[in-house]
mmCIF file of the C-alpha atoms, coordinates in Angstrom:
data_MODEL
# 
_entry.id   MODEL 
# 
loop_
_atom_site.group_PDB 
_atom_site.id 
_atom_site.type_symbol 
_atom_site.label_atom_id 
_atom_site.label_alt_id 
_atom_site.label_comp_id 
_atom_site.label_asym_id 
_atom_site.label_entity_id 
_atom_site.label_seq_id 
_atom_site.pdbx_PDB_ins_code 
_atom_site.Cartn_x 
_atom_site.Cartn_y 
_atom_site.Cartn_z 
_atom_site.occupancy 
_atom_site.B_iso_or_equiv 
_atom_site.pdbx_formal_charge 
_atom_site.auth_seq_id 
_atom_site.auth_comp_id 
_atom_site.auth_asym_id 
_atom_site.auth_atom_id 
_atom_site.pdbx_PDB_model_num 
ATOM 1  C CA . MET A 1 1  ? -130.637 172.246 30.675 1.00 0.00 ? 1  MET A CA 1 
ATOM 2  C CA . LYS A 1 2  ? -131.653 173.705 27.411 1.00 0.00 ? 2  LYS A CA 1 
ATOM 3  C CA . VAL A 1 3  ? -134.031 176.394 26.945 1.00 0.00 ? 3  VAL A CA 1 
ATOM 4  C CA . GLN A 1 4  ? -135.216 178.182 23.749 1.00 0.00 ? 4  GLN A CA 1 
ATOM 5  C CA . THR A 1 5  ? -135.728 181.823 24.079 1.00 0.00 ? 5  THR A CA 1 
ATOM 6  C CA . THR A 1 6  ? -135.838 184.928 21.729 1.00 0.00 ? 6  THR A CA 1 
ATOM 7  C CA . ILE A 1 7  ? -133.109 187.566 21.261 1.00 0.00 ? 7  ILE A CA 1 
ATOM 8  C CA . GLN A 1 8  ? -134.945 190.773 21.723 1.00 0.00 ? 8  GLN A CA 1 
ATOM 9  C CA . LYS A 1 9  ? -134.198 194.385 21.032 1.00 0.00 ? 9  LYS A CA 1 
ATOM 10 C CA . TRP A 1 10 ? -133.557 196.516 24.172 1.00 0.00 ? 10 TRP A CA 1 
ATOM 11 C CA . GLY A 1 11 ? -132.882 200.170 23.487 1.00 0.00 ? 11 GLY A CA 1 
ATOM 12 C CA . ASN A 1 12 ? -129.896 200.090 21.209 1.00 0.00 ? 12 ASN A CA 1 
ATOM 13 C CA . SER A 1 13 ? -128.758 196.713 22.268 1.00 0.00 ? 13 SER A CA 1 
ATOM 14 C CA . LEU A 1 14 ? -129.752 193.082 21.813 1.00 0.00 ? 14 LEU A CA 1 
ATOM 15 C CA . ALA A 1 15 ? -130.811 191.276 25.012 1.00 0.00 ? 15 ALA A CA 1 
ATOM 16 C CA . ILE A 1 16 ? -131.562 187.590 26.140 1.00 0.00 ? 16 ILE A CA 1 
ATOM 17 C CA . ARG A 1 17 ? -133.718 187.721 29.254 1.00 0.00 ? 17 ARG A CA 1 
ATOM 18 C CA . ILE A 1 18 ? -133.138 185.209 31.889 1.00 0.00 ? 18 ILE A CA 1 
ATOM 19 C CA . THR A 1 19 ? -136.762 184.145 32.879 1.00 0.00 ? 19 THR A CA 1 
ATOM 20 C CA . GLY A 1 20 ? -138.799 181.096 34.012 1.00 0.00 ? 20 GLY A CA 1 
ATOM 21 C CA . PRO A 1 21 ? -136.633 177.947 34.487 1.00 0.00 ? 21 PRO A CA 1 
ATOM 22 C CA . LEU A 1 22 ? -133.420 179.979 33.780 1.00 0.00 ? 22 LEU A CA 1 
ATOM 23 C CA . LYS A 1 23 ? -133.671 182.250 36.671 1.00 0.00 ? 23 LYS A CA 1 
ATOM 24 C CA . THR A 1 24 ? -133.417 179.291 39.163 1.00 0.00 ? 24 THR A CA 1 
ATOM 25 C CA . ILE A 1 25 ? -129.775 178.638 38.014 1.00 0.00 ? 25 ILE A CA 1 
ATOM 26 C CA . PRO A 1 26 ? -127.490 178.250 40.980 1.00 0.00 ? 26 PRO A CA 1 
ATOM 27 C CA . HIS A 1 27 ? -125.041 180.857 41.484 1.00 0.00 ? 27 HIS A CA 1 
ATOM 28 C CA . PHE A 1 28 ? -126.486 183.740 39.320 1.00 0.00 ? 28 PHE A CA 1 
ATOM 29 C CA . SER A 1 29 ? -128.777 186.599 40.917 1.00 0.00 ? 29 SER A CA 1 
ATOM 30 C CA . ALA A 1 30 ? -129.613 190.252 39.783 1.00 0.00 ? 30 ALA A CA 1 
ATOM 31 C CA . ASN A 1 31 ? -126.817 192.710 39.191 1.00 0.00 ? 31 ASN A CA 1 
ATOM 32 C CA . MET A 1 32 ? -124.006 190.215 39.642 1.00 0.00 ? 32 MET A CA 1 
ATOM 33 C CA . ARG A 1 33 ? -121.128 190.529 37.430 1.00 0.00 ? 33 ARG A CA 1 
ATOM 34 C CA . VAL A 1 34 ? -120.348 187.905 34.707 1.00 0.00 ? 34 VAL A CA 1 
ATOM 35 C CA . GLU A 1 35 ? -117.729 186.970 32.138 1.00 0.00 ? 35 GLU A CA 1 
ATOM 36 C CA . VAL A 1 36 ? -119.056 186.147 28.489 1.00 0.00 ? 36 VAL A CA 1 
ATOM 37 C CA . ASP A 1 37 ? -116.888 183.895 26.313 1.00 0.00 ? 37 ASP A CA 1 
ATOM 38 C CA . VAL A 1 38 ? -117.604 184.454 22.645 1.00 0.00 ? 38 VAL A CA 1 
ATOM 39 C CA . SER A 1 39 ? -116.797 181.810 20.067 1.00 0.00 ? 39 SER A CA 1 
ATOM 40 C CA . LYS A 1 40 ? -118.217 180.917 16.666 1.00 0.00 ? 40 LYS A CA 1 
ATOM 41 C CA . SER A 1 41 ? -120.632 178.498 18.331 1.00 0.00 ? 41 SER A CA 1 
ATOM 42 C CA . GLY A 1 42 ? -122.133 180.850 20.574 1.00 0.00 ? 42 GLY A CA 1 
ATOM 43 C CA . LEU A 1 43 ? -121.776 182.407 23.986 1.00 0.00 ? 43 LEU A CA 1 
ATOM 44 C CA . VAL A 1 44 ? -121.125 181.122 27.355 1.00 0.00 ? 44 VAL A CA 1 
ATOM 45 C CA . ILE A 1 45 ? -121.740 183.023 30.669 1.00 0.00 ? 45 ILE A CA 1 
ATOM 46 C CA . HIS A 1 46 ? -119.755 182.336 33.730 1.00 0.00 ? 46 HIS A CA 1 
ATOM 47 C CA . PRO A 1 47 ? -120.334 184.268 37.064 1.00 0.00 ? 47 PRO A CA 1 
ATOM 48 C CA . LEU A 1 48 ? -117.094 186.066 38.332 1.00 0.00 ? 48 LEU A CA 1 
ATOM 49 C CA . ALA A 1 49 ? -115.691 185.384 41.639 1.00 0.00 ? 49 ALA A CA 1 
ATOM 50 C CA . LYS A 1 50 ? -116.884 188.143 44.307 1.00 0.00 ? 50 LYS A CA 1 
ATOM 51 C CA . ASN A 1 51 ? -113.210 188.993 44.936 1.00 0.00 ? 51 ASN A CA 1 
ATOM 52 C CA . GLU A 1 52 ? -112.187 189.071 41.183 1.00 0.00 ? 52 GLU A CA 1 
ATOM 53 C CA . LYS A 1 53 ? -111.429 192.390 39.809 1.00 0.00 ? 53 LYS A CA 1 
ATOM 54 C CA . LYS A 1 54 ? -111.995 193.732 36.417 1.00 0.00 ? 54 LYS A CA 1 
ATOM 55 C CA . LEU A 1 55 ? -108.612 193.039 34.258 1.00 0.00 ? 55 LEU A CA 1 
ATOM 56 C CA . LEU A 1 56 ? -106.636 196.015 33.298 1.00 0.00 ? 56 LEU A CA 1 
ATOM 57 C CA . LEU A 1 57 ? -105.570 196.452 29.803 1.00 0.00 ? 57 LEU A CA 1 
ATOM 58 C CA . PHE A 1 58 ? -101.889 197.031 30.902 1.00 0.00 ? 58 PHE A CA 1 
ATOM 59 C CA . SER A 1 59 ? -100.002 196.028 33.857 1.00 0.00 ? 59 SER A CA 1 
ATOM 60 C CA . GLU A 1 60 ? -97.878  198.218 35.935 1.00 0.00 ? 60 GLU A CA 1 
ATOM 61 C CA . VAL A 1 61 ? -94.636  196.850 34.574 1.00 0.00 ? 61 VAL A CA 1 
ATOM 62 C CA . GLN A 1 62 ? -95.911  197.797 30.963 1.00 0.00 ? 62 GLN A CA 1 
ATOM 63 C CA . LEU A 1 63 ? -96.948  201.147 31.947 1.00 0.00 ? 63 LEU A CA 1 
ATOM 64 C CA . LEU A 1 64 ? -93.532  202.031 33.618 1.00 0.00 ? 64 LEU A CA 1 
ATOM 65 C CA . LYS A 1 65 ? -91.426  200.361 30.879 1.00 0.00 ? 65 LYS A CA 1 
ATOM 66 C CA . GLY A 1 66 ? -89.072  202.888 29.496 1.00 0.00 ? 66 GLY A CA 1 
ATOM 67 C CA . LEU A 1 67 ? -89.897  205.430 31.994 1.00 0.00 ? 67 LEU A CA 1 
ATOM 68 C CA . THR A 1 68 ? -87.127  207.821 32.750 1.00 0.00 ? 68 THR A CA 1 
ATOM 69 C CA . ALA A 1 69 ? -86.782  211.001 35.002 1.00 0.00 ? 69 ALA A CA 1 
ATOM 70 C CA . LYS A 1 70 ? -86.744  213.166 31.651 1.00 0.00 ? 70 LYS A CA 1 
ATOM 71 C CA . LYS A 1 71 ? -89.902  211.415 30.153 1.00 0.00 ? 71 LYS A CA 1 
ATOM 72 C CA . ALA A 1 72 ? -91.680  211.718 33.607 1.00 0.00 ? 72 ALA A CA 1 
ATOM 73 C CA . HIS A 1 73 ? -90.862  215.402 33.539 1.00 0.00 ? 73 HIS A CA 1 
ATOM 74 C CA . ALA A 1 74 ? -89.295  215.042 37.055 1.00 0.00 ? 74 ALA A CA 1 
ATOM 75 C CA . ASP A 1 75 ? -87.188  218.230 36.352 1.00 0.00 ? 75 ASP A CA 1 
ATOM 76 C CA . GLU A 1 76 ? -90.427  220.306 36.421 1.00 0.00 ? 76 GLU A CA 1 
ATOM 77 C CA . VAL A 1 77 ? -91.369  219.225 40.071 1.00 0.00 ? 77 VAL A CA 1 
ATOM 78 C CA . VAL A 1 78 ? -91.485  222.193 42.250 1.00 0.00 ? 78 VAL A CA 1 
ATOM 79 C CA . ASP A 1 79 ? -90.781  222.225 45.925 1.00 0.00 ? 79 ASP A CA 1 
ATOM 80 C CA . ILE A 1 80 ? -93.632  223.340 48.025 1.00 0.00 ? 80 ILE A CA 1 
ATOM 81 C CA . HIS A 1 81 ? -93.069  226.396 50.067 1.00 0.00 ? 81 HIS A CA 1 
ATOM 82 C CA . HIS A 1 82 ? -93.688  226.157 53.825 1.00 0.00 ? 82 HIS A CA 1 
ATOM 83 C CA . ARG A 1 83 ? -96.157  229.210 53.636 1.00 0.00 ? 83 ARG A CA 1 
ATOM 84 C CA . GLU A 1 84 ? -98.455  227.325 51.173 1.00 0.00 ? 84 GLU A CA 1 
ATOM 85 C CA . PHE A 1 85 ? -99.589  225.324 54.197 1.00 0.00 ? 85 PHE A CA 1 
ATOM 86 C CA . GLU A 1 86 ? -100.173 228.274 56.550 1.00 0.00 ? 86 GLU A CA 1 
ATOM 87 C CA . ASN A 1 87 ? -103.534 229.727 57.014 1.00 0.00 ? 87 ASN A CA 1 
ATOM 88 C CA . HIS A 1 88 ? -103.545 233.132 55.763 1.00 0.00 ? 88 HIS A CA 1 
ATOM 89 C CA . GLU A 1 89 ? -106.761 235.327 55.400 1.00 0.00 ? 89 GLU A CA 1 
# 
């Protein structure tokens, strides 16, 4: 299906409204998360799977790479005294 529409200003952004025949596209609904592929030729919009989570910039392995006890300041960890857990008035 090809439909012509107009890019319009929406606040400080630009927007394309999904109206008329476009709103009947299967698998799209209000407030659903989508992925937009951008290329020189244009935009392609895909629905995200319901269980698909937002991708993080770094993996756990990347974040922990090179971490040592000294760099983590493990020497600054304080033991909690048992009196800190007692109710004192």
